[in-house]
N, C-alpha and C positions, 0 to 999 in steps of 0.2 A: 362388573355388576353395577347396575344403576341403584344407588341407595335411596332414590326417590325423595331427595331433600330439596329439589328445586322449588323455590318459592317460600321455603321455611325461613324463619328468622332465629338466629342463634346468638346467644350472649356467652362469652367465655371470660371468666375472671382471671386476672393475672396473665394476660395474653399478648403483651408487647414483645415477648421473646420466649425462648425455650419451648417447653412442652405446650404451653398455652398457645403460642403463636403457631406451632405446628398443627395443633387442633384446628385453629382458625383457617389455616391453609387447606387442610383436608376437607373441612366443611364447605369452604368456598369453591373448591374444585368440584364438589358434588352439587353445586348450584344453590347453596344456602346463602342468604344474606347474613353477614356477620357483624357483630358489634364487639370491638376490642376493648380491653380495659387495662389500665395501669394507674399508678399513683401520680405520675408526672404528666402534665399536659403535653409537654414537648415530646416525651417518650411515646405517648399515645398517637400524636400526630405523625411522628416518624414511622410508627408501625403501620398506621392506616395508609400512608403514602406508599410504603414498601409493598403492602399486600395489594393495593390497587394496581401497582405497576406490574404485578404478575399476570394481570389480564384474565381473571376468572369470569369477568362479566357479571358480577353480582354487586349489590350495594354493600359498601364497607364504611363503617362509621366507628366512632370510639367515644369512650367516656373516661374521664380522669376522676378518681375518688379513692380515698383511704377507707377500705371496707372494714377496718378495725374500729372505725368510728360509726356508731349506729346511725347518726344523722346523715352523714355523707352517703352511707349505703342506701338509706331510705330515699334520699333525694335523687341519687343516681338511677336507681331502679325505676322510680316514678317517671323519669325522663325518657325511658326506653320505649314505652308503648308495649303492645303485645309481643310476647316472646314465646316461641315454640320449643326452643331447646336451651336449657341452661347447663353449662359445664362449669362445675365448681373446681377450678384448678388452682386458685390462688394459694400460695404457701411459702413459708420461709423454712430454712434449715440451718443447722450449724452443728459442729462437733464440739462437745464440752463435757468435762467430767461432771457426774451427777452432783457432787458436793459443791460445785461452783455454779449450779443453776439456781439463781435466786427466784423468789416468788414473782418478781417483776418479769423475769424471763418466761416463766410458766404462763403468766397472764398474757404476755405478748404472743406466744405461740398459739394459745387457745383463741385469742381475739382474731388473729390473722388466719390461722389454718382451719379453725372450727367455726367460730362465730360468724365469720364472713359467709360461710356456706349456709349456716342457719338463717342468717338475715336474708340472703338472696332467695333461698328456697321458700322461706315464710312469705315473701312478697309475691313470688312468681307461681308457686304451685297452685294456689286457689284458682287463679285464672285459667291455668291449664285444665284443671278438673272441670271448671265451668264450660270451657270451650270444647271439651271432649277429646282432646289429644295433647300430648306433650311428652317431653323427655328431660329428665335430670340425670346427669352423669357426674359422679364424683371421681376425681383423680386422687387415689390413695397410693399406698406404697407397700412393698413387702416389709418395710420397716414397721408397719402397723400390725403385722402378723408375727414376725420374728424381731422383736424390738431390740435395737442395738444398745449396748450398755453405755456407749459414749455419745448417744443421741436420744436419751430417754424422753426429753420433752417433745422432740420431733416425732418419735415413734408412738408415743401415747396419743398425740394429736391425730396422727394418721389412723390409729385404731379407732378413735372416736368418730372419724369420718365414715368408717365402715359400719359402725353401729348406727350412725345417723341415717345413712343411706338405706340400710335394712329397715329401720323403723318407718321412714317416710314412705317406703314402698307399700307398706301395709295400709296407708291412707288412700292408695289408688285402686283398691280392690274393685273389680268389676268395671273398670274404666279402660280407656285406651292410652292412659298416661303410665309411664314406667319410670322407675328410679333404680339406677344401678351404679356400681363402682368398678373401677379398674384397679388392680393391684400391680402397680408398675415396679420394675426392677431398677437397678442402678443405671441411670440414664445420663448421657453426656450432654446435659442441658447447658445453657449459658452460665447458670449459677455454679454448676459443678466444674465446668471448664475454668471459670474464674478462680475457684478455690484451688484447683490443681495447679494453675499457673502461679498462684500465690505461694504454694508450697515449693514449687520448682524454683522460683526466684529466690526464696529465702534460703534454699539449700544449694543454690548454684547448680541446679540440674536442668536437664532438658524436660520440657513439658511431656513429651512422648514417653520418657523413661518413668516419670512419676505416674503417668496414666497407666502404663504397663504394670507397675508395681502394685497399684490399687487393684487392678484386675486380677493379678496373681494372688493377692490376698483373699479374694472372694472364692474360696475353695469349693463352694457348692454350686457356683454358676455352671450351667451346662453349655452356654454359648461362649463362655470365657472371653467376654468383651463387654464394654459398655453398650447399652442399647442407645439407639438414636431416637430423638423426640418423635420423628415421623412414624416410627414403629408403634409407639403408644397411641399416636393420633389416629391411626387407622382403626384401632379397636374402638376408640371413643366415637369416631364417625359412624361406625356400625351401630353402636348402642344408641346413638342420637337419631337413627333413621327408622322409618316405618318397617324396614326389614327385620328389625329386632323385636317385633311385637311379642314374641313368646318368651322374652328374657325380662324378668322383673324381680327385684329384690335380690339380685345376684352380685357377687364380687368376682369378676373375671380376671384371671392372672395374665399379665404380660411381663413376666419377671425374668425371662431368659433361663428358667429352670433354677433360679436361686433358692426358692423355697423347696425343701426336701420332703415335706409331708404333704399329703393330699388334703386340700381344703375345699 
């Protein structure tokens, strides 16, 4: 299916690796020009070079900025020019007991996971509405619906993204602009793989064994494996496309059946 994205311009936050990079790949493969983002200039340049080498035949560029900083976010977005598709993917996560999550940690998670999306959407949505077309897609998580006890700050931030997405969609009433979210399941992104390798090294175990143990502990998963970033990226690409015109204000699940209730 042609997603009719040729000639569109997409900006994906947190896209030098993991799910964000997979989204950039999917959009580029559909003919969209893409702008990558990361905090490190070197990391952004490496990701741009890597994506260009894949030969999708689209314009690939990048911007380095810390979107937890309002000034950097404002300046970075101002440098982009018109953007047709915004994918709010940037996020951090960690496992930590609730009693050990300090106020500073809560603020960091909200600044990175939530406020970055607020800042980007606030700057880009008005132009989409004025131009008469646009797409905003939030990458949330099943942890925002079934909040894990050992990742409360992460889960609450992802729940906030679902609320933000739903509320912003109401501002698009009667237009060809849509705002949606995906509810991703446990995904073997670069960050998760790094965490698994860290546990494996600390315990003297093989990465594959730790990975299998984590999967076995997720008793509600129907696929009984980690998802791959590309599997989430395909859904994001659809929501970013003109083909998804009838989908607005929705949170679509790509969780591998982890959530056991109907949402």
